[in-house]
C-alpha positions in Angstrom: 211.6 3.8 129.0 212.2 5.5 125.6 213.2 3.1 122.8 215.9 5.5 121.7 217.7 4.8 125.0 216.8 1.1 125.7 217.6 -0.5 122.4 221.1 1.1 121.9 221.9 0.3 125.5 221.0 -3.4 125.0 222.9 -3.6 121.7 226.0 -1.9 123.1 225.9 -4.2 126.1 225.8 -7.3 124.0 228.4 -6.1 121.6 230.7 -5.1 124.5 230.4 -8.5 126.1 231.0 -10.1 122.7 234.2 -8.1 122.3 235.4 -9.2 125.7 234.7 -12.9 124.8 236.5 -12.4 121.5 239.6 -10.9 123.2 239.6 -13.8 125.6 239.6 -16.4 122.9 242.3 -14.6 120.9 244.5 -14.3 123.9 246.5 -17.5 123.5 248.9 -17.0 126.4 247.9 -15.6 129.8 251.4 -13.9 130.0 254.2 -13.3 127.5 256.6 -16.2 127.4 260.1 -15.6 128.7 263.1 -17.0 126.8 262.9 -20.7 127.2 265.7 -22.3 129.2 266.9 -25.9 128.8 264.3 -27.1 131.4 261.4 -25.1 129.9 259.2 -26.0 127.0 260.4 -24.2 123.9 258.0 -23.5 121.1 260.8 -22.6 118.7 262.4 -26.0 119.2 259.0 -27.7 118.8 258.4 -25.7 115.6 261.6 -27.1 114.1 260.3 -30.6 114.7 257.0 -29.7 113.2 258.6 -28.2 110.1 260.7 -31.3 109.6 257.8 -33.7 110.0 255.5 -31.8 107.5 258.4 -31.4 105.1 258.2 -35.2 104.5 254.8 -34.6 102.8 251.5 -36.5 103.2 252.0 -39.5 105.5 249.4 -42.0 104.5 249.5 -45.4 106.3 251.5 -47.9 104.2 253.5 -45.2 102.3 257.2 -44.9 102.6 256.7 -41.3 103.9 254.7 -42.7 106.9 256.4 -46.1 107.5 260.0 -45.1 106.8 260.8 -41.4 106.6 258.6 -40.2 109.5 259.6 -43.1 111.7 263.3 -42.6 111.0 263.0 -38.9 111.7 261.3 -39.6 115.1 263.9 -42.2 116.0 266.7 -39.8 115.1 265.3 -37.1 117.4 264.5 -39.6 120.2 268.0 -41.0 120.1 269.5 -37.5 120.3 267.3 -36.7 123.3 268.3 -40.0 124.9 272.0 -39.1 124.5 271.6 -35.7 126.0 269.4 -36.8 129.0 270.5 -36.7 132.6 271.4 -39.7 134.7 268.1 -39.3 136.6 266.1 -41.0 133.8 266.1 -44.1 131.8 264.7 -43.9 128.2 263.5 -47.0 126.4 262.4 -47.0 122.8 260.3 -49.6 121.0 259.0 -50.0 117.4 255.8 -51.9 117.5 254.1 -53.2 114.3 250.9 -54.8 115.5 248.2 -56.7 113.5 244.7 -56.9 114.8 241.0 -56.3 114.3 238.1 -54.7 116.2 234.5 -53.5 115.6 233.3 -49.9 116.3 230.0 -48.2 116.2 231.4 -45.0 114.7 229.9 -44.0 111.3 227.0 -46.3 111.6 229.2 -49.3 112.6 231.9 -51.3 110.8 234.8 -53.6 111.5 238.5 -52.6 111.2 241.5 -54.9 110.3 245.1 -53.7 110.4 248.4 -55.5 109.6 251.9 -54.4 110.4 251.1 -50.8 111.1 253.7 -48.7 113.0 253.9 -47.3 116.5 257.0 -45.5 117.9 256.9 -45.9 121.7 259.2 -44.2 124.2 259.2 -44.7 127.9 260.8 -42.2 130.3 261.1 -43.5 133.8 263.3 -43.3 136.9 266.6 -45.2 136.8 265.1 -47.7 139.3 262.1 -48.3 137.1 258.4 -47.6 137.7 255.4 -49.8 138.2 252.8 -47.2 136.9 252.7 -44.9 133.9 250.9 -42.1 132.3 250.5 -42.1 128.5 250.8 -39.2 126.1 249.5 -40.0 122.6 249.8 -38.3 119.2 249.7 -39.6 115.7 252.1 -38.8 112.9 250.1 -40.2 110.0 247.9 -37.9 107.9 245.0 -38.2 105.6 245.9 -38.6 101.9 247.0 -35.5 100.0 247.4 -33.3 103.1 250.5 -32.3 105.1 248.7 -32.8 108.4 250.5 -30.1 110.4 247.8 -29.5 112.9 246.3 -33.0 112.6 248.5 -34.2 114.2 252.2 -33.4 113.5 252.2 -30.4 115.8 251.1 -32.7 118.7 254.0 -35.0 117.9 256.3 -32.0 117.8 255.0 -30.9 121.2 255.5 -34.4 122.6 259.1 -34.5 121.3 259.9 -31.2 123.0 258.2 -32.4 126.3 260.3 -35.6 126.2 263.4 -33.4 125.6 262.5 -31.1 128.5 261.7 -33.8 131.0 264.8 -35.8 130.1 267.1 -32.9 130.9 265.7 -32.5 134.4 268.0 -33.7 137.3 264.9 -34.7 139.3 263.5 -38.1 138.5 259.8 -38.7 138.2 257.8 -41.0 140.5 256.0 -42.7 137.6 256.9 -43.5 134.0 255.7 -41.3 131.1 255.1 -43.3 127.9 255.0 -41.3 124.7 253.2 -43.0 121.9 253.8 -41.7 118.4 251.1 -43.7 116.7 251.3 -44.2 112.9 247.7 -45.1 112.0 245.0 -42.9 113.6 243.5 -41.6 110.4 242.7 -45.2 109.5 240.0 -44.9 112.3 242.1 -45.4 115.4 243.9 -48.6 114.4 247.4 -47.9 115.9 246.1 -47.0 119.4 244.1 -50.2 119.4 247.3 -52.2 118.4 249.2 -50.5 121.3 246.7 -50.7 124.1 245.6 -54.3 123.4 249.0 -55.8 122.5 252.0 -53.8 123.8 253.6 -55.0 127.0 253.9 -51.5 128.4 250.2 -50.9 128.1 249.5 -52.9 131.3 251.2 -50.2 133.4 249.2 -47.3 132.1 246.8 -45.7 134.6 245.8 -42.5 132.7 246.5 -40.9 129.4 246.5 -37.5 127.6 245.4 -37.6 124.0 246.5 -34.8 121.7 244.2 -34.2 118.7 243.0 -31.6 116.2 239.6 -30.6 114.8 241.0 -27.3 113.4 244.3 -25.6 112.7 246.0 -23.8 115.7 244.4 -21.6 118.2 243.7 -22.9 121.7 243.6 -26.6 122.5 240.3 -27.5 124.2 239.8 -30.1 126.8 236.6 -31.7 125.4 236.5 -35.1 127.0 237.7 -36.5 130.3 237.1 -39.7 132.3 235.1 -41.7 132.2 234.5 -40.7 135.8 237.9 -40.3 137.6 237.4 -36.7 138.8 241.0 -36.5 140.0 242.1 -36.3 136.3 240.1 -33.1 135.8 241.5 -31.8 139.1 245.1 -32.5 137.8 244.3 -30.3 134.8 242.8 -27.6 137.0 245.8 -27.4 139.2 248.5 -27.8 136.6 247.4 -26.2 133.3 248.9 -22.8 132.8 246.5 -21.6 130.1 243.3 -23.5 130.7 240.5 -24.0 128.1 238.0 -26.7 129.1 234.3 -27.3 128.9 232.0 -30.1 130.0 229.5 -28.7 127.5 231.9 -29.6 124.7 232.3 -33.1 126.2 228.5 -33.7 126.3 228.1 -32.3 122.7 230.9 -34.5 121.4 229.8 -37.6 123.2 226.3 -37.2 121.9 227.6 -38.1 118.4 226.3 -35.1 116.5 229.8 -34.2 115.4 231.0 -36.9 112.8 234.4 -37.5 114.4 236.2 -39.7 116.9 239.6 -39.9 118.6 241.9 -42.4 120.2 240.3 -41.5 123.5 237.5 -44.0 122.6 240.0 -46.8 122.1 241.9 -46.3 125.4 238.6 -46.0 127.2 236.8 -48.9 125.6 239.6 -51.4 124.9 242.1 -50.4 127.6 239.7 -49.4 130.4 242.0 -46.4 131.0 240.7 -42.9 131.9 242.1 -39.9 130.3 242.0 -36.3 129.0 241.2 -35.5 125.3 242.5 -32.2 123.9 242.1 -30.8 120.4 242.9 -27.6 118.5 239.5 -26.3 117.3 240.2 -23.0 115.5 239.9 -22.7 111.8 238.4 -26.1 111.0 237.8 -24.9 107.5 241.2 -26.2 106.5 241.3 -29.2 108.7 242.1 -32.3 106.6 243.1 -30.2 103.5 246.2 -29.2 101.7 246.2 -25.9 103.6 246.9 -27.6 107.0 250.5 -26.4 106.9 252.9 -25.6 109.7 253.1 -21.9 108.9 249.4 -21.5 109.8 250.0 -22.6 113.4 251.0 -19.7 115.6 254.0 -20.1 117.8 251.9 -19.0 120.8 249.6 -21.9 120.0 252.5 -24.4 120.2 253.8 -22.7 123.4 250.5 -22.8 125.3 249.9 -26.5 124.3 253.4 -27.4 125.4 253.1 -25.4 128.7 249.8 -27.1 129.5 250.6 -30.7 128.6 254.1 -30.6 130.1 252.7 -29.3 133.4 249.8 -31.8 133.5 252.2 -34.7 132.6 254.6 -33.7 135.4 251.7 -33.4 137.8 250.4 -36.9 137.0 253.9 -38.5 136.9 254.5 -37.3 140.5 251.0 -37.9 141.8 250.2 -40.5 144.5 246.7 -40.8 142.9 248.1 -42.3 139.7 249.3 -45.4 141.5 245.9 -45.7 143.2 243.7 -44.5 140.4 241.1 -47.2 140.9 240.4 -45.8 144.4 239.5 -42.4 142.9 237.5 -43.6 140.0 233.9 -42.8 140.9 232.0 -39.7 140.1 231.7 -37.3 137.1 232.9 -33.7 137.2 231.4 -30.4 136.2 234.2 -28.3 134.7 234.4 -25.1 132.7 237.0 -22.4 132.3 236.4 -18.7 133.0 237.6 -16.7 130.0 240.7 -18.9 129.9 241.9 -17.5 133.2 241.1 -20.5 135.5 238.9 -23.6 135.6 236.0 -24.2 138.0 235.6 -27.9 138.7 233.5 -29.7 141.2 232.0 -33.2 141.6 228.7 -33.7 139.7 227.0 -34.8 142.9 227.8 -31.4 144.4 226.6 -29.8 141.3 223.3 -31.8 141.6 222.8 -30.5 145.1 223.6 -26.9 144.1 221.3 -27.1 141.1 218.3 -28.4 143.1 218.9 -25.8 145.9 219.1 -23.0 143.3 215.9 -24.2 141.6 214.1 -24.6 144.9 215.0 -21.0 145.9 213.8 -19.7 142.6 210.5 -21.6 142.9 210.1 -20.3 146.5 210.6 -16.8 145.2 208.1 -17.3 142.4 205.5 -18.9 144.8 205.9 -16.0 147.2 205.4 -13.5 144.4 202.2 -15.4 143.3 200.8 -15.5 146.9 201.2 -11.7 147.5 198.6 -10.7 148.3 196.8 -14.0 149.0 193.4 -13.0 147.7 194.9 -12.3 144.3 197.0 -15.6 144.2 194.9 -17.2 141.5 194.9 -14.0 139.4 198.7 -13.7 139.9 199.2 -17.4 138.9 197.2 -16.9 135.8 199.2 -13.8 134.8 202.5 -15.7 135.4 201.4 -18.8 133.4 200.1 -16.5 130.6 203.5 -14.8 130.4 205.2 -18.2 130.6 203.1 -19.5 127.7 203.6 -16.4 125.7 207.4 -16.6 126.1 207.5 -20.2 125.0 205.1 -19.4 122.1 207.3 -16.6 120.9 210.3 -19.0 120.9 208.5 -21.6 119.0 207.2 -19.1 116.4 210.7 -17.7 116.1 212.2 -21.1 115.5 209.6 -22.1 112.9 209.9 -18.8 111.1 213.7 -18.8 110.9 213.8 -22.5 109.9 211.4 -21.7 107.0 213.8 -18.9 105.8 216.7 -21.4 106.0 214.7 -24.0 104.1 213.8 -21.4 101.4 217.5 -20.5 101.1 218.5 -24.1 100.8 215.8 -24.9 98.2 216.8 -22.0 95.9 220.4 -23.3 95.9 222.0 -20.6 98.2 223.0 -22.8 101.1 226.3 -22.0 102.8 226.3 -18.3 101.7 227.7 -17.6 105.2 230.5 -20.2 105.0 233.1 -17.6 104.1 231.3 -14.6 105.6 229.9 -15.7 109.0 228.4 -12.3 109.6 225.9 -13.0 106.8 224.3 -15.8 109.0 223.9 -13.3 111.9 222.5 -10.6 109.5 220.1 -13.1 108.0 219.0 -15.5 110.7 220.0 -13.5 113.8 218.0 -10.4 112.8 215.1 -12.6 111.6 215.0 -14.3 115.0 215.2 -11.1 117.0 212.6 -9.4 114.8 210.1 -12.3 115.1 210.6 -12.4 118.9 209.9 -8.7 119.3 207.0 -8.9 116.9 205.2 -11.6 118.9 205.6 -9.7 122.1 204.7 -6.3 120.5 201.5 -7.8 119.2 200.8 -9.3 122.7 201.4 -6.0 124.3 199.2 -4.1 121.9 196.2 -6.4 121.8 196.4 -8.8 124.8 197.8 -6.4 127.4 196.2 -3.3 126.1 195.5 -1.4 129.3 197.9 -3.3 131.6 200.6 -1.4 133.5 204.0 -1.6 131.7 205.9 -1.8 134.9 203.8 -4.8 136.0 204.3 -6.5 132.7 208.1 -6.0 132.8 208.0 -7.7 136.3 205.8 -10.6 135.3 207.8 -11.4 132.1 211.0 -11.4 134.1 209.4 -13.9 136.4 208.3 -16.0 133.4 211.8 -16.2 132.1 213.1 -17.1 135.6 210.5 -19.9 135.7 211.5 -21.3 132.4 215.2 -21.4 133.4 214.3 -22.9 136.8 212.3 -25.7 135.1 215.1 -26.3 132.6 217.6 -26.5 135.5 215.5 -29.1 137.3 215.0 -31.2 134.2 218.6 -31.1 133.0 219.8 -32.0 136.5 217.3 -34.9 136.6 218.7 -36.1 133.3 222.2 -36.2 134.8 223.6 -33.5 132.4 226.7 -31.7 133.8 225.9 -28.8 131.4 223.0 -27.9 133.8 225.5 -25.6 135.5 224.6 -23.1 132.7 221.0 -23.0 133.9 222.2 -22.5 137.4 224.0 -19.3 136.2 220.9 -18.2 134.5 218.8 -18.7 137.6 221.1 -17.5 140.4 222.5 -14.3 138.9 219.1 -13.0 137.6 217.5 -13.8 140.9 220.1 -11.9 142.8 219.9 -9.0 140.3 216.2 -8.9 140.7 216.5 -8.6 144.5 219.1 -5.9 144.2 217.1 -3.7 141.7 213.7 -4.4 143.2 213.6 -1.2 145.3 214.8 1.1 142.5 212.4 -0.5 140.0 209.3 -0.5 142.3 209.8 3.1 143.3 211.0 4.8 140.1 210.4 2.3 137.3 212.7 1.6 134.3 215.3 4.4 134.9 218.8 4.5 133.5 220.1 3.6 136.9 217.9 0.5 137.0 219.1 -0.5 133.5 222.7 -0.1 134.4 222.3 -2.0 137.7 220.3 -4.7 135.9 222.9 -5.2 133.2 225.7 -5.2 135.8 223.9 -8.0 137.6 223.5 -10.0 134.4 227.1 -9.5 133.4 228.5 -12.9 134.2 225.8 -15.2 132.7 225.7 -13.1 129.5 229.5 -12.9 129.2 229.8 -16.6 129.7 227.1 -17.5 127.2 228.7 -15.3 124.6 232.1 -16.9 125.4 230.5 -20.3 125.1 228.7 -19.4 121.9 232.0 -18.5 120.2 233.4 -21.9 121.0 230.3 -23.7 119.7 230.2 -21.7 116.4 234.0 -22.1 116.0 233.5 -25.8 116.2 230.3 -26.3 114.3 230.4 -23.8 111.4 233.4 -25.4 109.6 231.8 -28.9 110.2 228.9 -27.8 108.0 231.3 -27.8 105.0 232.1 -31.5 105.5 228.9 -33.0 106.9 227.7 -34.6 103.6 224.8 -33.8 101.3 221.9 -35.1 103.5 221.8 -32.3 106.2 220.8 -28.8 105.1 223.5 -26.8 106.9 221.5 -23.6 106.8 218.8 -25.2 108.9 221.4 -26.5 111.4 223.1 -23.1 111.7 219.8 -21.2 111.8 218.7 -23.5 114.6 221.8 -22.7 116.6 221.4 -19.0 116.1 217.8 -19.1 117.1 218.7 -21.1 120.3 221.3 -18.5 121.3 218.9 -15.7 120.4 216.3 -17.2 122.7 218.8 -17.6 125.5 220.3 -14.1 125.2 216.8 -12.5 124.9 215.3 -14.4 127.8 216.0 -11.7 130.4 215.5 -8.8 127.9 212.0 -9.8 126.9 210.7 -7.8 129.8 212.3 -4.7 128.2 209.9 -5.1 125.3 207.1 -4.4 127.7 209.0 -1.6 129.5 209.8 0.5 126.5 207.1 2.8 125.0 207.5 1.4 121.5 209.6 -1.2 119.7 208.7 0.0 116.2 212.1 1.5 115.2 213.9 -1.5 116.5 211.6 -3.8 114.6 211.8 -1.8 111.4 215.7 -1.7 111.6 215.9 -5.5 112.2 213.5 -6.2 109.4 215.3 -4.0 107.0 218.6 -5.7 107.7 217.0 -9.1 107.3 215.3 -8.2 104.0 218.4 -6.6 102.5 220.5 -9.6 103.5 218.0 -12.1 102.2 217.9 -10.3 98.8 221.7 -10.3 98.6 221.9 -14.0 99.5 219.2 -14.8 96.9 221.2 -12.8 94.3 224.3 -15.0 95.0 226.6 -12.1 95.9 227.9 -14.1 98.9 230.0 -16.9 97.3 230.3 -19.7 99.9 234.0 -20.6 99.3 237.3 -18.7 99.4 240.8 -19.3 97.9 242.2 -16.4 99.9 245.8 -17.4 100.6 245.7 -16.0 104.1 242.4 -17.5 105.1 241.1 -20.1 102.6 237.7 -21.7 103.1 237.7 -24.4 100.4 235.0 -26.6 99.1 235.8 -30.3 99.6 235.5 -32.7 96.7 236.6 -36.3 96.5 237.3 -38.0 93.1 237.9 -41.7 92.7 238.9 -43.0 89.3 237.2 -46.4 89.5 237.1 -49.6 87.5 234.3 -51.9 88.5 233.6 -55.6 87.7 230.6 -57.6 88.7 230.9 -61.4 88.7 228.1 -64.0 88.8 228.0 -67.2 90.7 230.2 -69.0 88.2 232.9 -66.2 88.3 232.0 -64.7 85.0 232.1 -60.9 84.5 228.5 -59.9 83.8 229.1 -56.2 84.0 232.0 -53.8 84.0 232.5 -50.1 83.8 235.0 -47.4 84.6 234.5 -43.8 85.6 235.4 -40.9 87.8 233.2 -41.1 90.9 232.7 -37.6 92.3 231.4 -36.6 95.8 231.0 -33.1 97.0 231.3 -33.1 100.8 228.7 -30.5 101.5 225.0 -29.8 100.8 225.7 -27.9 97.6 227.1 -30.9 95.7 228.9 -29.7 92.6 226.5 -27.0 91.5 229.3 -24.4 91.8 231.8 -26.6 89.9 229.7 -27.3 86.8 230.4 -23.9 85.3 234.1 -24.7 85.5 233.8 -28.4 84.5 230.7 -28.6 82.3 230.8 -32.4 81.8 230.1 -32.8 85.5 226.4 -32.2 85.5 223.0 -33.7 86.3 223.1 -36.1 83.3 225.8 -38.3 85.0 224.2 -38.9 88.4 225.5 -42.1 90.1 223.1 -45.0 89.7 222.7 -47.5 92.6 223.4 -51.2 91.8 220.6 -52.5 93.9 221.9 -56.1 94.0 225.3 -55.1 95.4 226.2 -54.1 98.9 226.6 -50.3 99.4 225.1 -49.8 95.9 228.2 -51.3 94.2 230.3 -48.2 95.0 233.9 -48.2 96.4 233.3 -46.3 99.7 236.6 -46.0 101.6 234.5 -45.7 104.8 230.8 -46.5 105.4 229.7 -42.8 105.1 227.0 -43.7 102.5 224.3 -42.4 104.8 225.8 -38.9 104.6 225.3 -38.7 100.8 222.4 -38.8 98.5 222.7 -40.4 95.0 221.2 -37.2 93.5 224.4 -35.5 94.8 227.2 -37.6 93.5 228.3 -38.2 90.0 229.9 -40.9 87.8 231.8 -39.5 84.8 232.8 -42.2 82.3 236.5 -42.7 81.9 239.0 -45.3 80.6 239.7 -48.5 82.6 242.6 -48.2 85.1 245.2 -51.0 85.3 247.1 -50.7 88.6 250.6 -52.0 88.8 249.7 -53.7 92.1 246.3 -55.2 91.4 244.2 -56.8 94.0 244.0 -60.6 94.3 240.9 -62.1 95.9 240.8 -65.9 96.3 238.4 -68.3 97.9 240.7 -70.8 99.6 238.2 -73.2 100.8 234.5 -73.9 101.5 233.6 -76.0 104.5 230.2 -77.2 105.7 229.7 -76.6 109.5 227.2 -77.8 112.0 223.7 -76.2 112.1 223.4 -75.8 108.4 226.3 -73.4 108.2 229.1 -72.9 105.7 232.5 -71.4 106.3 234.2 -69.6 103.4 238.0 -69.0 103.7 239.5 -66.1 101.7 242.9 -64.6 101.0 243.3 -61.0 99.8 246.4 -59.2 98.7 246.6 -55.7 97.3 247.4 -52.1 98.2 247.7 -50.6 101.7 244.0 -49.7 101.9 241.1 -52.0 101.0 237.4 -52.1 101.8 235.4 -55.3 102.0 231.6 -55.2 101.6 229.2 -58.1 102.4 225.5 -58.8 101.9 224.0 -62.1 102.8 221.3 -63.2 100.3 217.6 -63.7 101.3 217.3 -66.6 103.8 221.1 -66.5 104.6 222.7 -64.8 107.6 226.2 -63.9 108.5 226.6 -65.5 111.9 230.4 -65.5 112.6 233.7 -64.4 111.2 237.4 -64.2 112.1 237.3 -60.4 112.4 236.8 -58.2 115.5 235.4 -60.2 118.4 233.9 -62.8 116.0 230.4 -61.2 115.9 229.7 -59.5 112.6 228.5 -55.9 113.1 226.2 -54.5 110.3 226.4 -50.9 109.1 223.5 -48.6 108.6 221.3 -50.2 106.0 222.2 -53.8 106.9 225.2 -54.5 104.8 228.6 -55.3 106.4 231.7 -53.2 106.0 235.3 -54.1 106.8 238.1 -51.4 106.6 241.5 -52.9 105.9 244.9 -51.2 106.0 248.5 -52.3 106.3 252.0 -51.1 106.7 255.0 -52.4 104.8 255.8 -56.0 104.2 252.5 -57.4 105.5 251.4 -60.9 104.7 248.3 -61.5 102.6 245.1 -61.0 104.5 243.4 -64.2 105.4 240.0 -64.4 107.0 236.8 -66.5 107.1 233.1 -65.8 107.2 230.4 -68.3 108.4 226.9 -68.1 107.1 223.7 -70.0 107.8 222.1 -70.9 104.5 218.8 -72.3 103.3 218.8 -75.7 101.6 218.0 -74.2 98.2 220.2 -71.3 97.2 220.5 -71.4 93.5 221.5 -67.7 93.4 224.2 -68.1 96.0 224.2 -67.2 99.7 226.3 -64.1 99.9 227.6 -61.2 97.7 231.1 -60.1 98.7 232.8 -57.1 97.1 236.3 -55.7 97.6 237.7 -52.3 96.7 241.4 -51.5 96.4 242.3 -47.8 97.1 245.6 -46.4 95.8 246.4 -43.4 98.0 250.1 -42.9 97.0 252.7 -44.0 94.5 252.5 -44.5 90.8 249.0 -46.0 90.9 247.4 -43.1 92.8 246.3 -40.8 90.0 245.6 -41.7 86.4 246.3 -39.2 83.6 242.5 -38.6 83.3 242.2 -37.9 87.0 245.2 -35.5 86.9 243.7 -33.7 84.0 240.3 -33.3 85.7 241.8 -32.2 89.0 243.8 -29.4 87.1 240.5 -28.0 85.9 238.9 -27.6 89.3 238.8 -24.0 90.6 241.3 -22.9 93.2 238.6 -22.5 95.8 238.2 -26.3 96.0 240.2 -28.9 97.9 239.9 -31.8 95.5 241.4 -35.0 96.8 241.7 -37.8 94.2 242.9 -41.4 94.0 242.4 -44.5 91.9 240.5 -47.6 93.0 239.1 -50.9 91.7 235.9 -52.6 92.7 235.1 -56.3 92.3 231.9 -58.0 93.3 231.6 -61.8 93.7 228.8 -64.2 94.5 229.4 -67.3 96.5 
């Protein structure tokens, strides 16, 4: 096979499949929407709701914008919908303001306490009432300093329009639909916990749909279902008009490698209710930033989400299975969509049988190949195992080589050069991976297989790849991974292809007809893998810009690119042995790699972008902090004030220093070793994501909030078993963090928070996240410690931080002035806070 034919054919084949996958992902609606009637979901009506919600501004928990203006707007629209509803339905509305506490193992583990937060709950049911219900959940609050259009105002707009559409139908539903507009999700899932554990309607819920966002617009991905309850997936399969679902996304998300969580966890863990979790995943670069505005969400995105969720809710609300959901509980499901056209779903136990049968057939085929003819069985086995080992070796060498390049790029300060220009990562790491892979096999062909027939080598390396995929299929199935269906595709289709092209190949060798037949047979697994890779990179690439300073993003992305390169090359490795030479291909790939590496090293690819149409900002968080450290007698032994600065990615603030020279290496943050969490006012326990060499503390004047924190020890009581109970009262702003560290010999045994059992964070200190709505009473709690008889230096250090996310106390003049100097390619979120450490 001439290289001049083989290489371009493979390249065009992969590019063509990539274009097909791209078209599929960009096609938001499977058909053009007709003009919406009164009984149809209308994206234009939903957009009006969205525009009005985001026009309120940032909706931080505890702010008037969240607790009053957003709630009043929702109630106004719900009352209007109620007035216009038909007689077939009864609509009930309730404002819930729960107080509660729970512990969660998210972000290394912490405890959450909330007081008087807000839920707007609507129940749509038949006039005669309903015993069972399906829940639809969104949240109207946003993170500070952001409009929160995609996360999650658009979901609330979609739910309002679904309520409007269902209420106008003359046909009553069999079951109730409960719409929860929750007002405290960004405070780590507090409002959903308040609803599912305290609201009287929660007892009737048999399933839920959670609407979330990890990006801005695009398609909404079903990325979690269950637990178990395969009938829920089947409901989505049958009802959804524009499906987009992946069990691969579910297993990736539930592995914890993405630093995020949703209300799905709360309903599953605290309500024991199964559900479906959907999220917009496109353009995560502007998720949780000021650019998350309603104009960036396409109308077609709203329409497809509304069509899908309305259809699934109607299906569930008229399903006999909802009432008897416990009878259909058992069993996981393998599910994945085919280019957004339809979803394939089948029970995991059926998938296990299919997987093992497919693997067995492949192993039977391979054993038959080895045993023909019998006298050469040992020789054939050696050749197969040698090819198998060489293939694995080439993959390991490729991974090591590319990771070394990624490490070099990170060390010289050029990390994230691909963040704005994704093609740079492909040109750098993709070409390096392909070149290294080809080089290893070219050397093996030249020196190890010097006089071996090329046609025989092509055959044996195909079998080696088939063997690798068959082993992977058996292992993943044994591990219980539903994602093993991918391996089934990569065993079944290649095996069928091999049987189809065997006659042509054995008689005529690597002809153009053979190549075309071969590529046609491999069409589906390659197309699906490229379709899946788009989803994975769409989710993961933006995450690298907000994953902290600990993880080198280039090494993560390079690793993903190598993995996909290995997968896509697995059934083209045999082509390296079939072509006469790979020199031109190798030189071309190496040239592209070297040129890209030189350009990256030169700094020509700036990581961030302020492009109005497609911004990709750097995230920076600034806290104007005043700290006071007290001794055992309550005296202040140390105090300081400064602007504490954290860059949310691996680059720290190296790109910002030229614009703000005083933020430099001379003001690195020092750790106060005697204080929990290094004496720093973390809003959440994300300290493990940041190195102290990559955050800064710029001296600044003391801040004097108009609403200062009050922290009181109310009582101290000796308890049995050498324990002491300390009772406290705290009042302050809507967001506070409590940090605790028992001293040597002491132990925190019980407290009045969560389920009563203290949960330590990573590192051993204890973290409590507090938030409240309006008019909440002071926070009272107690902690119980076992203490040694002698404790002259106290038994526990407790610190409390007050965070001012809105209002007059939010930004000091110094903070305002500094934020103004930050370049326009940053999203710099700032607030004021105080920190007080006490010893008891």
